[in-house]
N, CA, C and O atoms as a GROMACS GRO file, in nm:
protein
  460
    1MET      N    1  -0.090   0.674  -0.840
    1MET     CA    2  -0.224   0.626  -0.861
    1MET      C    3  -0.240   0.493  -0.788
    1MET      O    4  -0.150   0.409  -0.794
    2ILE      N    5  -0.349   0.474  -0.722
    2ILE     CA    6  -0.378   0.352  -0.650
    2ILE      C    7  -0.478   0.270  -0.730
    2ILE      O    8  -0.584   0.320  -0.768
    3LEU      N    9  -0.443   0.145  -0.756
    3LEU     CA   10  -0.532   0.055  -0.830
    3LEU      C   11  -0.568  -0.063  -0.742
    3LEU      O   12  -0.480  -0.119  -0.675
    4LYS      N   13  -0.691  -0.102  -0.740
    4LYS     CA   14  -0.734  -0.222  -0.670
    4LYS      C   15  -0.694  -0.343  -0.754
    4LYS      O   16  -0.683  -0.332  -0.876
    5SER      N   17  -0.672  -0.456  -0.690
    5SER     CA   18  -0.622  -0.575  -0.760
    5SER      C   19  -0.714  -0.619  -0.872
    5SER      O   20  -0.665  -0.670  -0.973
    6PHE      N   21  -0.843  -0.602  -0.860
    6PHE     CA   22  -0.936  -0.647  -0.962
    6PHE      C   23  -0.950  -0.546  -1.076
    6PHE      O   24  -1.016  -0.575  -1.176
    7LEU      N   25  -0.890  -0.427  -1.063
    7LEU     CA   26  -0.900  -0.325  -1.166
    7LEU      C   27  -0.773  -0.308  -1.248
    7LEU      O   28  -0.768  -0.222  -1.336
    8ILE      N   29  -0.672  -0.388  -1.223
    8ILE     CA   30  -0.543  -0.368  -1.288
    8ILE      C   31  -0.551  -0.409  -1.434
    8ILE      O   32  -0.590  -0.521  -1.467
    9ASP      N   33  -0.512  -0.317  -1.521
    9ASP     CA   34  -0.490  -0.348  -1.662
    9ASP      C   35  -0.338  -0.362  -1.677
    9ASP      O   36  -0.267  -0.262  -1.684
   10PHE      N   37  -0.290  -0.485  -1.681
   10PHE     CA   38  -0.148  -0.514  -1.671
   10PHE      C   39  -0.067  -0.450  -1.784
   10PHE      O   40   0.043  -0.400  -1.762
   11GLU      N   41  -0.121  -0.453  -1.902
   11GLU     CA   42  -0.049  -0.397  -2.017
   11GLU      C   43  -0.032  -0.246  -2.003
   11GLU      O   44   0.078  -0.194  -2.023
   12LYS      N   45  -0.139  -0.175  -1.970
   12LYS     CA   46  -0.131  -0.029  -1.954
   12LYS      C   47  -0.044   0.009  -1.835
   12LYS      O   48   0.030   0.107  -1.841
   13THR      N   49  -0.054  -0.068  -1.728
   13THR     CA   50   0.026  -0.038  -1.609
   13THR      C   51   0.174  -0.048  -1.640
   13THR      O   52   0.251   0.040  -1.600
   14LEU      N   53   0.215  -0.152  -1.709
   14LEU     CA   54   0.356  -0.166  -1.744
   14LEU      C   55   0.402  -0.058  -1.841
   14LEU      O   56   0.516  -0.013  -1.835
   15LYS      N   57   0.314  -0.016  -1.928
   15LYS     CA   58   0.350   0.085  -2.027
   15LYS      C   59   0.362   0.223  -1.964
   15LYS      O   60   0.450   0.301  -2.001
   16ASN      N   61   0.274   0.256  -1.868
   16ASN     CA   62   0.264   0.392  -1.817
   16ASN      C   63   0.345   0.420  -1.690
   16ASN      O   64   0.371   0.536  -1.660
   17PHE      N   65   0.384   0.318  -1.616
   17PHE     CA   66   0.450   0.340  -1.487
   17PHE      C   67   0.588   0.276  -1.484
   17PHE      O   68   0.609   0.168  -1.540
   18HIS      N   69   0.681   0.343  -1.418
   18HIS     CA   70   0.817   0.292  -1.404
   18HIS      C   71   0.836   0.219  -1.272
   18HIS      O   72   0.921   0.131  -1.261
   19LEU      N   73   0.759   0.256  -1.171
   19LEU     CA   74   0.771   0.196  -1.039
   19LEU      C   75   0.633   0.152  -0.993
   19LEU      O   76   0.539   0.231  -0.989
   20ILE      N   77   0.622   0.024  -0.959
   20ILE     CA   78   0.494  -0.033  -0.917
   20ILE      C   79   0.514  -0.091  -0.778
   20ILE      O   80   0.608  -0.166  -0.754
   21LEU      N   81   0.425  -0.055  -0.685
   21LEU     CA   82   0.431  -0.104  -0.547
   21LEU      C   83   0.312  -0.195  -0.522
   21LEU      O   84   0.197  -0.154  -0.536
   22LEU      N   85   0.341  -0.319  -0.484
   22LEU     CA   86   0.238  -0.415  -0.443
   22LEU      C   87   0.257  -0.438  -0.294
   22LEU      O   88   0.365  -0.477  -0.250
   23TYR      N   89   0.152  -0.415  -0.217
   23TYR     CA   90   0.166  -0.433  -0.073
   23TYR      C   91   0.040  -0.496  -0.017
   23TYR      O   92  -0.067  -0.491  -0.078
   24GLY      N   93   0.054  -0.555   0.099
   24GLY     CA   94  -0.057  -0.616   0.169
   24GLY      C   95  -0.017  -0.748   0.230
   24GLY      O   96   0.093  -0.798   0.207
   25GLU      N   97  -0.108  -0.804   0.309
   25GLU     CA   98  -0.081  -0.929   0.378
   25GLU      C   99  -0.103  -1.051   0.291
   25GLU      O  100  -0.044  -1.156   0.317
   26ASN      N  101  -0.185  -1.041   0.188
   26ASN     CA  102  -0.222  -1.155   0.106
   26ASN      C  103  -0.109  -1.190   0.008
   26ASN      O  104  -0.102  -1.135  -0.102
   27VAL      N  105  -0.022  -1.280   0.049
   27VAL     CA  106   0.094  -1.319  -0.030
   27VAL      C  107   0.052  -1.385  -0.161
   27VAL      O  108   0.112  -1.362  -0.265
   28HIS      N  109  -0.052  -1.467  -0.155
   28HIS     CA  110  -0.096  -1.537  -0.275
   28HIS      C  111  -0.149  -1.441  -0.380
   28HIS      O  112  -0.125  -1.460  -0.499
   29LEU      N  113  -0.220  -1.338  -0.338
   29LEU     CA  114  -0.271  -1.238  -0.433
   29LEU      C  115  -0.156  -1.161  -0.495
   29LEU      O  116  -0.157  -1.134  -0.615
   30LYS      N  117  -0.056  -1.124  -0.415
   30LYS     CA  118   0.061  -1.053  -0.469
   30LYS      C  119   0.134  -1.141  -0.569
   30LYS      O  120   0.177  -1.092  -0.674
   31ASN      N  121   0.149  -1.271  -0.538
   31ASN     CA  122   0.215  -1.362  -0.632
   31ASN      C  123   0.135  -1.378  -0.760
   31ASN      O  124   0.192  -1.388  -0.868
   32GLU      N  125   0.003  -1.380  -0.748
   32GLU     CA  126  -0.083  -1.390  -0.866
   32GLU      C  127  -0.068  -1.265  -0.954
   32GLU      O  128  -0.063  -1.276  -1.077
   33ILE      N  129  -0.062  -1.149  -0.893
   33ILE     CA  130  -0.045  -1.025  -0.968
   33ILE      C  131   0.092  -1.023  -1.037
   33ILE      O  132   0.103  -0.983  -1.153
   34ILE      N  133   0.195  -1.065  -0.967
   34ILE     CA  134   0.329  -1.071  -1.028
   34ILE      C  135   0.330  -1.171  -1.142
   34ILE      O  136   0.394  -1.147  -1.244
   35GLU      N  137   0.260  -1.283  -1.128
   35GLU     CA  138   0.251  -1.382  -1.235
   35GLU      C  139   0.181  -1.322  -1.358
   35GLU      O  140   0.223  -1.347  -1.471
   36ASN      N  141   0.075  -1.244  -1.335
   36ASN     CA  142   0.008  -1.177  -1.446
   36ASN      C  143   0.098  -1.074  -1.512
   36ASN      O  144   0.099  -1.062  -1.635
   37PHE      N  145   0.175  -1.000  -1.432
   37PHE     CA  146   0.274  -0.909  -1.490
   37PHE      C  147   0.378  -0.987  -1.569
   37PHE      O  148   0.419  -0.944  -1.676
   38SER      N  149   0.420  -1.102  -1.517
   38SER     CA  150   0.519  -1.185  -1.586
   38SER      C  151   0.468  -1.233  -1.721
   38SER      O  152   0.543  -1.237  -1.818
   39ASN      N  153   0.341  -1.268  -1.727
   39ASN     CA  154   0.283  -1.310  -1.855
   39ASN      C  155   0.285  -1.196  -1.955
   39ASN      O  156   0.315  -1.218  -2.073
   40GLN      N  157   0.254  -1.075  -1.911
   40GLN     CA  158   0.261  -0.958  -2.000
   40GLN      C  159   0.405  -0.930  -2.041
   40GLN      O  160   0.432  -0.894  -2.155
   41LEU      N  161   0.498  -0.946  -1.946
   41LEU     CA  162   0.638  -0.920  -1.976
   41LEU      C  163   0.693  -1.020  -2.077
   41LEU      O  164   0.777  -0.985  -2.160
   42ALA      N  165   0.646  -1.143  -2.070
   42ALA     CA  166   0.691  -1.244  -2.166
   42ALA      C  167   0.645  -1.209  -2.307
   42ALA      O  168   0.717  -1.235  -2.404
   43LYS      N  169   0.527  -1.149  -2.319
   43LYS     CA  170   0.476  -1.109  -2.450
   43LYS      C  171   0.561  -0.999  -2.513
   43LYS      O  172   0.580  -0.997  -2.634
   44ILE      N  173   0.612  -0.909  -2.429
   44ILE     CA  174   0.691  -0.799  -2.483
   44ILE      C  175   0.841  -0.819  -2.461
   44ILE      O  176   0.919  -0.725  -2.470
   45LYS      N  177   0.879  -0.942  -2.432
   45LYS     CA  178   1.018  -0.986  -2.424
   45LYS      C  179   1.103  -0.911  -2.322
   45LYS      O  180   1.211  -0.860  -2.354
   46PHE      N  181   1.053  -0.904  -2.200
   46PHE     CA  182   1.129  -0.850  -2.087
   46PHE      C  183   1.191  -0.967  -2.011
   46PHE      O  184   1.132  -1.075  -2.004
   47THR      N  185   1.308  -0.946  -1.955
   47THR     CA  186   1.365  -1.043  -1.863
   47THR      C  187   1.348  -0.990  -1.721
   47THR      O  188   1.352  -0.869  -1.698
   48LYS      N  189   1.329  -1.082  -1.626
   48LYS     CA  190   1.306  -1.044  -1.487
   48LYS      C  191   1.432  -1.064  -1.405
   48LYS      O  192   1.506  -1.160  -1.423
   49ILE      N  193   1.453  -0.971  -1.315
   49ILE     CA  194   1.560  -0.982  -1.216
   49ILE      C  195   1.492  -0.976  -1.080
   49ILE      O  196   1.429  -0.876  -1.048
   50ARG      N  197   1.504  -1.081  -1.001
   50ARG     CA  198   1.444  -1.084  -0.867
   50ARG      C  199   1.553  -1.065  -0.764
   50ARG      O  200   1.661  -1.123  -0.772
   51ILE      N  201   1.522  -0.980  -0.665
   51ILE     CA  202   1.620  -0.950  -0.561
   51ILE      C  203   1.543  -0.912  -0.434
   51ILE      O  204   1.429  -0.867  -0.442
   52ASN      N  205   1.603  -0.931  -0.320
   52ASN     CA  206   1.543  -0.891  -0.192
   52ASN      C  207   1.597  -0.755  -0.150
   52ASN      O  208   1.706  -0.716  -0.191
   53GLU      N  209   1.521  -0.686  -0.068
   53GLU     CA  210   1.564  -0.554  -0.020
   53GLU      C  211   1.695  -0.565   0.058
   53GLU      O  212   1.779  -0.476   0.049
   54ASP      N  213   1.712  -0.672   0.134
   54ASP     CA  214   1.834  -0.688   0.213
   54ASP      C  215   1.959  -0.688   0.125
   54ASP      O  216   2.063  -0.635   0.165
   55ASP      N  217   1.949  -0.746   0.006
   55ASP     CA  218   2.063  -0.747  -0.086
   55ASP      C  219   2.099  -0.606  -0.132
   55ASP      O  220   2.217  -0.574  -0.150
   56ILE      N  221   1.998  -0.523  -0.152
   56ILE     CA  222   2.023  -0.385  -0.196
   56ILE      C  223   2.078  -0.302  -0.082
   56ILE      O  224   2.166  -0.219  -0.103
   57VAL      N  225   2.029  -0.324   0.041
   57VAL     CA  226   2.080  -0.251   0.157
   57VAL      C  227   2.226  -0.286   0.179
   57VAL      O  228   2.306  -0.198   0.211
   58GLU      N  229   2.263  -0.412   0.162
   58GLU     CA  230   2.401  -0.455   0.179
   58GLU      C  231   2.490  -0.403   0.066
   58GLU      O  232   2.605  -0.367   0.090
   59ASN      N  233   2.436  -0.400  -0.057
   59ASN     CA  234   2.514  -0.358  -0.172
   59ASN      C  235   2.428  -0.269  -0.262
   59ASN      O  236   2.367  -0.318  -0.357
   60PRO      N  237   2.422  -0.138  -0.233
   60PRO     CA  238   2.337  -0.047  -0.311
   60PRO      C  239   2.378  -0.036  -0.458
   60PRO      O  240   2.299   0.010  -0.541
   61ASP      N  241   2.500  -0.078  -0.490
   61ASP     CA  242   2.545  -0.069  -0.628
   61ASP      C  243   2.464  -0.159  -0.721
   61ASP      O  244   2.457  -0.132  -0.841
   62LYS      N  245   2.402  -0.264  -0.668
   62LYS     CA  246   2.319  -0.351  -0.752
   62LYS      C  247   2.204  -0.274  -0.814
   62LYS      O  248   2.175  -0.290  -0.933
   63LEU      N  249   2.139  -0.192  -0.736
   63LEU     CA  250   2.028  -0.112  -0.786
   63LEU      C  251   2.078  -0.005  -0.882
   63LEU      O  252   2.018   0.018  -0.987
   64LEU      N  253   2.187   0.061  -0.846
   64LEU     CA  254   2.243   0.165  -0.932
   64LEU      C  255   2.289   0.109  -1.066
   64LEU      O  256   2.271   0.172  -1.170
   65GLN      N  257   2.348  -0.011  -1.064
   65GLN     CA  258   2.390  -0.075  -1.188
   65GLN      C  259   2.271  -0.107  -1.276
   65GLN      O  260   2.275  -0.087  -1.397
   66TYR      N  261   2.165  -0.157  -1.215
   66TYR     CA  262   2.045  -0.188  -1.293
   66TYR      C  263   1.988  -0.062  -1.356
   66TYR      O  264   1.950  -0.063  -1.474
   67ILE      N  265   1.981   0.046  -1.281
   67ILE     CA  266   1.920   0.169  -1.332
   67ILE      C  267   2.008   0.236  -1.438
   67ILE      O  268   1.957   0.285  -1.538
   68ASN      N  269   2.138   0.239  -1.416
   68ASN     CA  270   2.226   0.318  -1.502
   68ASN      C  271   2.287   0.242  -1.619
   68ASN      O  272   2.325   0.305  -1.718
   69LEU      N  273   2.296   0.111  -1.612
   69LEU     CA  274   2.363   0.037  -1.718
   69LEU      C  275   2.263  -0.028  -1.812
   69LEU      O  276   2.157  -0.074  -1.770
   70ASP      N  277   2.298  -0.030  -1.939
   70ASP     CA  278   2.216  -0.098  -2.038
   70ASP      C  279   2.258  -0.243  -2.049
   70ASP      O  280   2.373  -0.278  -2.020
   71ASN      N  281   2.166  -0.326  -2.090
   71ASN     CA  282   2.194  -0.467  -2.113
   71ASN      C  283   2.281  -0.480  -2.237
   71ASN      O  284   2.254  -0.415  -2.338
   72LEU      N  285   2.384  -0.563  -2.232
   72LEU     CA  286   2.475  -0.580  -2.345
   72LEU      C  287   2.404  -0.634  -2.469
   72LEU      O  288   2.442  -0.602  -2.582
   73PHE      N  289   2.302  -0.713  -2.448
   73PHE     CA  290   2.234  -0.776  -2.561
   73PHE      C  291   2.110  -0.698  -2.603
   73PHE      O  292   2.035  -0.744  -2.690
   74GLY      N  293   2.088  -0.582  -2.543
   74GLY     CA  294   1.974  -0.498  -2.580
   74GLY      C  295   1.841  -0.548  -2.529
   74GLY      O  296   1.736  -0.502  -2.574
   75GLU      N  297   1.842  -0.643  -2.435
   75GLU     CA  298   1.717  -0.694  -2.380
   75GLU      C  299   1.658  -0.595  -2.282
   75GLU      O  300   1.731  -0.526  -2.210
   76LYS      N  301   1.527  -0.589  -2.278
   76LYS     CA  302   1.458  -0.507  -2.180
   76LYS      C  303   1.451  -0.586  -2.050
   76LYS      O  304   1.430  -0.707  -2.052
   77GLU      N  305   1.468  -0.516  -1.939
   77GLU     CA  306   1.469  -0.582  -1.809
   77GLU      C  307   1.372  -0.514  -1.714
   77GLU      O  308   1.344  -0.395  -1.725
   78ILE      N  309   1.322  -0.593  -1.619
   78ILE     CA  310   1.244  -0.539  -1.509
   78ILE      C  311   1.296  -0.601  -1.380
   78ILE      O  312   1.325  -0.721  -1.376
   79MET      N  313   1.310  -0.520  -1.277
   79MET     CA  314   1.360  -0.570  -1.149
   79MET      C  315   1.243  -0.583  -1.053
   79MET      O  316   1.162  -0.491  -1.039
   80ILE      N  317   1.234  -0.696  -0.987
   80ILE     CA  318   1.132  -0.721  -0.885
   80ILE      C  319   1.205  -0.728  -0.751
   80ILE      O  320   1.288  -0.817  -0.729
   81ILE      N  321   1.173  -0.635  -0.662
   81ILE     CA  322   1.238  -0.629  -0.531
   81ILE      C  323   1.137  -0.675  -0.428
   81ILE      O  324   1.032  -0.614  -0.410
   82ASN      N  325   1.169  -0.784  -0.359
   82ASN     CA  326   1.079  -0.845  -0.261
   82ASN      C  327   1.106  -0.792  -0.120
   82ASN      O  328   1.216  -0.745  -0.090
   83ASP      N  329   1.005  -0.801  -0.035
   83ASP     CA  330   1.014  -0.767   0.108
   83ASP      C  331   1.062  -0.625   0.132
   83ASP      O  332   1.153  -0.603   0.212
   84CYS      N  333   1.003  -0.528   0.063
   84CYS     CA  334   1.046  -0.388   0.074
   84CYS      C  335   0.988  -0.320   0.196
   84CYS      O  336   0.882  -0.356   0.246
   85SER      N  337   1.060  -0.219   0.241
   85SER     CA  338   1.014  -0.131   0.348
   85SER      C  339   1.054   0.011   0.309
   85SER      O  340   1.098   0.036   0.197
   86ASP      N  341   1.039   0.104   0.401
   86ASP     CA  342   1.073   0.244   0.373
   86ASP      C  343   1.222   0.263   0.347
   86ASP      O  344   1.261   0.362   0.284
   87LYS      N  345   1.306   0.173   0.394
   87LYS     CA  346   1.451   0.187   0.379
   87LYS      C  347   1.493   0.192   0.232
   87LYS      O  348   1.594   0.255   0.199
   88ILE      N  349   1.418   0.128   0.146
   88ILE     CA  350   1.458   0.115   0.005
   88ILE      C  351   1.453   0.249  -0.068
   88ILE      O  352   1.525   0.268  -0.166
   89LEU      N  353   1.370   0.342  -0.021
   89LEU     CA  354   1.352   0.468  -0.092
   89LEU      C  355   1.478   0.554  -0.096
   89LEU      O  356   1.494   0.634  -0.188
   90GLN      N  357   1.565   0.541   0.001
   90GLN     CA  358   1.686   0.621   0.002
   90GLN      C  359   1.783   0.583  -0.110
   90GLN      O  360   1.876   0.659  -0.139
   91TYR      N  361   1.764   0.468  -0.172
   91TYR     CA  362   1.854   0.422  -0.276
   91TYR      C  363   1.805   0.456  -0.417
   91TYR      O  364   1.877   0.433  -0.514
   92PHE      N  365   1.685   0.509  -0.429
   92PHE     CA  366   1.627   0.538  -0.559
   92PHE      C  367   1.658   0.680  -0.604
   92PHE      O  368   1.653   0.775  -0.526
   93ASP      N  369   1.689   0.693  -0.731
   93ASP     CA  370   1.692   0.822  -0.798
   93ASP      C  371   1.584   0.814  -0.906
   93ASP      O  372   1.608   0.759  -1.014
   94PHE      N  373   1.467   0.868  -0.876
   94PHE     CA  374   1.352   0.851  -0.964
   94PHE      C  375   1.372   0.916  -1.100
   94PHE      O  376   1.319   0.869  -1.200
   95ASN      N  377   1.449   1.024  -1.105
   95ASN     CA  378   1.476   1.089  -1.234
   95ASN      C  379   1.557   0.998  -1.324
   95ASN      O  380   1.532   0.990  -1.445
   96GLU      N  381   1.655   0.929  -1.267
   96GLU     CA  382   1.736   0.834  -1.346
   96GLU      C  383   1.651   0.717  -1.391
   96GLU      O  384   1.668   0.668  -1.503
   97LEU      N  385   1.562   0.672  -1.306
   97LEU     CA  386   1.474   0.560  -1.340
   97LEU      C  387   1.390   0.594  -1.462
   97LEU      O  388   1.377   0.513  -1.554
   98ILE      N  389   1.335   0.712  -1.464
   98ILE     CA  390   1.252   0.755  -1.577
   98ILE      C  391   1.338   0.782  -1.700
   98ILE      O  392   1.301   0.744  -1.811
   99LYS      N  393   1.450   0.849  -1.681
   99LYS     CA  394   1.538   0.883  -1.793
   99LYS      C  395   1.588   0.758  -1.866
   99LYS      O  396   1.595   0.756  -1.989
  100ASN      N  397   1.622   0.655  -1.790
  100ASN     CA  398   1.676   0.533  -1.849
  100ASN      C  399   1.568   0.432  -1.886
  100ASN      O  400   1.599   0.323  -1.934
  101ASN      N  401   1.441   0.469  -1.866
  101ASN     CA  402   1.326   0.386  -1.902
  101ASN      C  403   1.334   0.247  -1.839
  101ASN      O  404   1.312   0.145  -1.905
  102LYS      N  405   1.366   0.243  -1.711
  102LYS     CA  406   1.373   0.118  -1.636
  102LYS      C  407   1.244   0.098  -1.559
  102LYS      O  408   1.176   0.194  -1.523
  103LYS      N  409   1.209  -0.027  -1.535
  103LYS     CA  410   1.087  -0.061  -1.464
  103LYS      C  411   1.122  -0.145  -1.341
  103LYS      O  412   1.207  -0.234  -1.347
  104ILE      N  413   1.055  -0.113  -1.228
  104ILE     CA  414   1.080  -0.184  -1.103
  104ILE      C  415   0.945  -0.214  -1.037
  104ILE      O  416   0.857  -0.128  -1.033
  105ILE      N  417   0.932  -0.336  -0.986
  105ILE     CA  418   0.815  -0.375  -0.908
  105ILE      C  419   0.862  -0.400  -0.766
  105ILE      O  420   0.952  -0.481  -0.743
  106LEU      N  421   0.802  -0.330  -0.669
  106LEU     CA  422   0.834  -0.347  -0.528
  106LEU      C  423   0.721  -0.425  -0.462
  106LEU      O  424   0.604  -0.394  -0.484
  107THR      N  425   0.755  -0.524  -0.381
  107THR     CA  426   0.653  -0.595  -0.304
  107THR      C  427   0.685  -0.581  -0.157
  107THR      O  428   0.802  -0.585  -0.116
  108GLY      N  429   0.581  -0.564  -0.077
  108GLY     CA  430   0.601  -0.548   0.066
  108GLY      C  431   0.479  -0.589   0.144
  108GLY      O  432   0.374  -0.622   0.087
  109ASN      N  433   0.492  -0.587   0.275
  109ASN     CA  434   0.381  -0.618   0.363
  109ASN      C  435   0.294  -0.494   0.378
  109ASN      O  436   0.309  -0.398   0.303
  110ASN      N  437   0.204  -0.496   0.474
  110ASN     CA  438   0.117  -0.381   0.497
  110ASN      C  439   0.200  -0.255   0.524
  110ASN      O  440   0.307  -0.260   0.584
  111LEU      N  441   0.147  -0.142   0.479
  111LEU     CA  442   0.212  -0.015   0.503
  111LEU      C  443   0.155   0.049   0.629
  111LEU      O  444   0.037   0.033   0.661
  112THR      N  445   0.240   0.120   0.700
  112THR     CA  446   0.192   0.194   0.814
  112THR      C  447   0.143   0.331   0.768
  112THR      O  448   0.164   0.368   0.652
  113LYS      N  449   0.077   0.404   0.854
  113LYS     CA  450   0.028   0.536   0.817
  113LYS      C  451   0.141   0.633   0.787
  113LYS      O  452   0.122   0.730   0.714
  114LYS      N  453   0.259   0.607   0.842
  114LYS     CA  454   0.375   0.694   0.820
  114LYS      C  455   0.442   0.664   0.686
  114LYS      O  456   0.522   0.745   0.639
  115SER      N  457   0.414   0.551   0.626
  115SER     CA  458   0.480   0.511   0.502
  115SER      C  459   0.438   0.598   0.385
  115SER      O  460   0.484   0.578   0.273
   0.00000   0.00000   0.00000
């Protein structure tokens, strides 16, 4: 589902979706949206993990560990992956993401028509 920035209901979006993609040239708008998500996450006691796509490409186990392992203290976590491109999709197992009830926010620049 595609949502325009002014139509986002942050609470429902976090509840209903496991993978959220924010893209575009406007860095400040993307940061504002992430800040609004962060405010909602603070209300429901999520911790954030920020990482760049390059770190996952170098060490794919970081993403797999996040998806497959539970937090020792039972805290809910969300991973924010910055500067994403098409390369990141090869590391995802969407069934595991849904099964383990993990949430990921991807941020990237403009998408091409092939994306």
